[in-house]
N, C-alpha and C positions, 0 to 999 in steps of 0.2 A: 703250968706253964702258961703265962699269960695271952691273952688274943689282943694289941693293941687293937685303936681303936680306931673303922676303920676314917680314913680324912670325906668329907666333904669335899660335895664334887663343885667345882671353880672354872668359873670362862674370865679368859681375858678377851672384852669386846672395847669400843670404842666407846662407853658410857664410864667402863671400869670398870677392876676385877671385884667380880658377883660369884660372892660365896652360895650356893643354894643348901639345900639337903636331899637326903634319901628316902627314898619314900614304895620302898618296893620295886618292885617294880622299871618304875620310874624315879627322872628327876624333876625337880621342879629349883624352880628358884620365884620364890612372890612376894609382893608385893615391893616389887619393881615402881623406883619412880619413874614417867616417865618424860611428866611436864610442871610447870608451877600454875598457877595461876590467883587470881586474890576474889574477891567475890564482886561477881559479874563484869571480869576482865581477859580475852581475849587470852590460852596456851601460852607460852611462852616456855620451848621448848626445856631440857634437866642441862648441862652442860656432865661434861667429861669428869667423873669425879674424884681427884687423887689418890684417896685409903681405898679401904674395901667396902661395897657397898652388900652387907649384911642382909640375905632376900630371902628368909627365914618362918617368914611375918607375912601373912592374907596383908591387900592392901583395903582398906577403909571402905565400907559406903558412900556415896552422896545422902547425905540427909533425908529422910524418904516420910510419906503418913504410912500407918501401917494400910499392911494392904488386905481386908476379910476373907477376899476370895479365894485369898492363896495360902494364909493360915490355913485357911476349914481344907484346903486341896494335896496339901502337905504337911510332912512336919516339920517347924520349922529352916526354911527357907534358904534364910541370912544366917543359918546357925552363929556362931556370938563376934562376930564383923560389929567395932566399931563407922559409928554412921563421926564424920567428918567432913565439911564443906574442902578441904583437901587432897581430894581425893585418888588424883590424878595415876596408881598404878594401875600395874599390867602386871600378872604371871606369866611363867612361862611351864612346863609339863611335858618331857621329854625323854625316852627311852631308856632309862638304865644304862645300856652298851650302844648311846649311840657317843660316835668321833667326831669332831669338827670337822671333818673332810666326807663327813655323809653328805652331806647336801639333800637330808630326807624338806621332802611337802610340807608345809608351810598353812597352818590354819586360824584365824585374827577370830577370837570368837565375838560379840558388839551382845549383845545380853539385851533381852525383853524384860517386856513392863509396862509398855506401857507412857514410857520415858520419867513415870517418875514412878514407878519399883527394882527393885533389883542389883546387882555387884557383881562383877567377876568373876570375884574371888569368893561367892557361894557357893553354899555347897553343894546345892543343884546345878548348877556348871561343873561340876568336877569333869574333866574329860579323860583322867584314866586310863580309861575303860576304850576310849578311842585310839589315843597313845600306846599304849601293850599291844592293842593287835592288828592295828595301821600302819607301825612304824612312822607316826607324823608328827610334827610335832604342833601347842595344841599351845595359842597365848592367849590369855580370858583378857579384855582388859575391863579397867572399870572405868567412866565419865561423867558431866554432872546431870542430874535428871531435874525435871520440874521445871520450875520459877531461879532453882542455879545454873541450871544450862537450855529454859527452853524458854523465855518470854521476849521476848523484844519491848523495852522502855525506856524511859527516859534513864534509867538507871544502867538500864543491860543491847550490850548489845548477843543479834539475835543466834541463832545456830551455833552458841558455844559446845555445846556438844558435841556434835557434829564436827569442831572446829579437832573439839580435845582430838577425835577419832582419826581425825587427822593427823595431827602427831604421832596418837600415840604406832597410826601404818610407818609412819617415819617413822619411830623406834626401834621398829620390827626390822624394818628394811633397812636400817643403816644396821642390823648390832645379831638379828639372829644366826648368823656364818661361825660365829664363835659359839653358839648354843649341837651346831649342823645343821643346821636350818640353811633350806636352797633362798638365797631372798630374790631370785627371779621366776620362785615358783611358790606366792603364795597367795591362798587363798581367803575373802573376807566372806564369812554370814555368822545368819545371822535370823531367830525368830522373831516375828513377831514385832515389836515395835526397833526391834534387830536389824529382822530386812527391812526393815523402814528405810533402818541409819545408814545399809549396804547398797540400799540402793541409787538415797542422795548419793552414797560414797561413790558411785559412778562418774556421777558428774560433776561433784564437786569439783571448784577451781585448786590445783594443785595436786591432785589425789591420780594425777595420769603416770601411771608407771609403779605405782605404788602398791598393786597384785597383781594379778592375771584368774584368777577369776572368782565366783564370786557365787556363795551360795544365797534361795530367798525361801526363807522358813514357811509359810503362814505371812503372810506378808500379808499387811494393812491395809492393801491399796483402794481401797473401795471409800477408804474416809478421807480421801489426801483431796480430791478437791476442793477452790472454791473455799476456802479455808479465810479470808483476808479477816470479813469482816466480824469474827471469832477471835482475831484475834489483837487483833482494834479493841472488842470492850473487854482481854484481859488487861492488854497495854492500857484501859486510861484508869482500869483500878489498879494494878501493878503503880502505879503514877504518881499514887494518894500515899503507897510506903516510906515509912524512911529505910535506907538504904540501908541502915546500920541494926536493920531489928535484929538482934539475939536469933542462933539459927530455928528454936523453938517456937518461936511466933514468924520467921517467916515458912516454914514450916504448913504451920494454922492459917498461912494467908494463901499458901498455897492453894488447899483446901477450898476454902473460899473461896474463890477466884474459878475451881471448878466446876463448882457448884451453882457460882453465878448464871453460867452460860452454858447449861442443857439444853435454853432452848433452841439450841444449831441440833440438836435431835442427835446424828448416826459422827458429826463430825465433830461434841463432845465426850463422844467414850471413850476417844486419844488429847483429848482437849491442849497437851501441850505436842509438841512436834516442834519439827522441820518453818521454818521461814523463809519464800522463794523469794528472790526478787534482790534473797539479804546475803550478803556474803556470808559462804566459800560458792551461791549457789545461780544458776540460773535466775528468769523470769521466770514462772509458771507457765503461761507461751511459746516460752522456749524452753518448757521440759523436753516436751516429746523429741525433740529432734535434737536436745540433747543426748536421749538415751539411745537414738538411733545413733546419732555419731563417736559412741561409745561402745554402740555392743560390735564390731568389729574385732576389739583391742582387747572382750571379757569373756569368759567360758563362761554358763550360766548354767546354772542348776536350780528352776526354783517348782514350790508344793506345793498342798494346804493338805490338808484331811478332809476325810469326809462330811465329820459335822461338828465345821469348826463351829458353829452358833452356840452347840451343846451346851461349856462353858461359862456364853452367858443368858442360856432361860433357865437350867435345870432348876437352878432356886427361888429365880423370878416367879416363872415360873409355877412352881410345885401345891400350890393352890387349888394353880389353875386346875390343873390333872387329874386331882381327887374325883373330879365332877367325869363320869361316869362319857363315852362315847365321843364328847363334845371335845372337853382338854387333852386325852393327849394327840387327838388330829390336832389341834390349836398347835399346839410343842411340837410337834411337829413340822408344822409349817413355819413359825420360829424359825425353827434349827436350819432349814431346810433355803430358808430368809435372808439368813444373816451371813449361811455362809457363803450365797451364792452370788450378795450383792457388796458384801466386802473382803470375801478372799478367790473364789476361786472362778471369775467372771474378770473383776480386772487382774490374777493372777493372767491368766491365759490371752486378755489382754495383750501383759508385758512379752507375754514369751513367744506370739506373733511376732512382736512390732520385735522386739531380736532378732530372730531369725527373716524375717525380710530387706532387714539393712542390714544381713552381711553374719550374726553373729552367731558361736557353737553354743550349744549343750542340751538340755532334756530339762521335761518335766513329768513331775508326779501327783503321782492322786495317793495322799494315807489313809489303809480306811480300817483300822487294829483297835479292838475290845474282845470285852470278853459279848454278848449278846444279850439283851435283855437290858447292861448298867446300861443309865441314860447318857452314862459324858463319855459310851462308846465313841472310838474312834472322832473327841472333841479336840478344839483348841487349847497345846502343848503335850499331846501325846509322844509327838514327837521330843520336845526332851523328857522323858520318862526313859523313851530306850534307848537315844543319846549318850546321857544321862545314869550311869545305873547305878544310882550309889540306895542305895537298898535302907539305908538309917532313912533316906530323905524318902523314897518313892513308895515304897517296899506300901503302906498303909496307907496309899491313895485312894481315896474313890475312883481319878480314874482308869484305876488294876482291880478295882475288884471282879473278880469272879473271874480274874485268868489265874497259872498256874507262875513261879517261878520261871519254870523250862519254859512255854509256852512263850513270855515277856524278852529273857534273854535269848531266845530265838530271834524276837523277830529286832531286837535291840541290835543282835549283830549285823543284820542283813543291813540296817539302816545304817552302821558304821558298814559297812563294808561299801555302800555305794557310794560314801561324803563319800571317804578311806582313797575310792582307784579314783574319783571325778576329780578329788584335788592331786594324783598324782600328775594323770595326763587330762585332762578335761574328757575325758572318756570311761564314760558306763557301757553295760551292757543290759540291751531292755528287758525287762522284769516285768510280766504278770504274772504274779502269784496269790491269787484270789484270798480273797481277808487279811493280805493285810499291804499292797502293795502294787500298783501300775506305776509304769515308769516311762515312758520313751522318748527317742530326741522333736526335742524344738521343733521343727520342721518337717 
């Protein structure tokens, strides 16, 4: 007796009828277009489709340069994703048994990568474990990067990538109920540049009411201030480029522009990024007041790793560390300085301001890794725990010296914190030595 094949999951949404696929204990609708935009144009929301939307293939990544550091630490982090300027797509992952009336909490994931690397559908950001364990719906967003999305010039408005993210949040707000999600319980979350993006979505014009909670994992807030001179230098270089350059030539120009502003020091570590005083952001001198005004309406989970700076200094100082005594001490000092100045101290200030303005939430410090591993508790270690794809993370130097069971135990703990926060905005304080310390903001 033959068994009829199981029908693919189908959702009736305002965007149209969406046909997805089953993937073990989750269902997925991938590569859904949420907006359109020509090169250097503001995004326009995608209208409802009169024909079924077949959402079974991942969306493309924005064109981007090779990332040697990521390639050395992760196994094929972007997988087989295509690169295309037409990249404004998102993907929905939900529990396989979800029903339209379940009203599950929704986590919108804004990927990191210094605003020049990454993609929402990259295997390194697969949310299946978080979805299965915590009974949440996760939406992965792809947006424009680098010169395509974060460089104001005569060709391009500023903050196009941020405007893309706003359109994605609007799509989620309007359509997620059909997937069994709660449009009144949306958490915007991100790591590194993605966390920076979420911090600015909190104060972006037009974002009010689009999300109720925010997760900022390792936001590089220390590189934000006083970037106007650097942006002006980048704009002058971009102004000399023809607007219709082929994509590969534009990516090459992006690298040259980035290299040309290294004199600006730490700011150039994340040269592409949001620009204050241009749509949809307030002026820089008004941003702190804008964050204070937003605080009572947004629950906040903000944190950093114990040794953020290790990701960037281990390779850079490899030769120095071979010098007895002085080498290891110099590397330790560099790790501590980068961690404190770019991540820990400004995150503590962000948390304190949020609490003082009437905001609720938690802050955490993640300290996880094998003793003796130079990458212990480095920037990105939270990604290895949150998105536990063995084919991407298992051989990473970030996890060297750790058993799979140890990684899974810590990953379940971190996913439980994120899931609980997304559900209710509350999490029991935790002080687990060697993993995480989490406490209320106040």
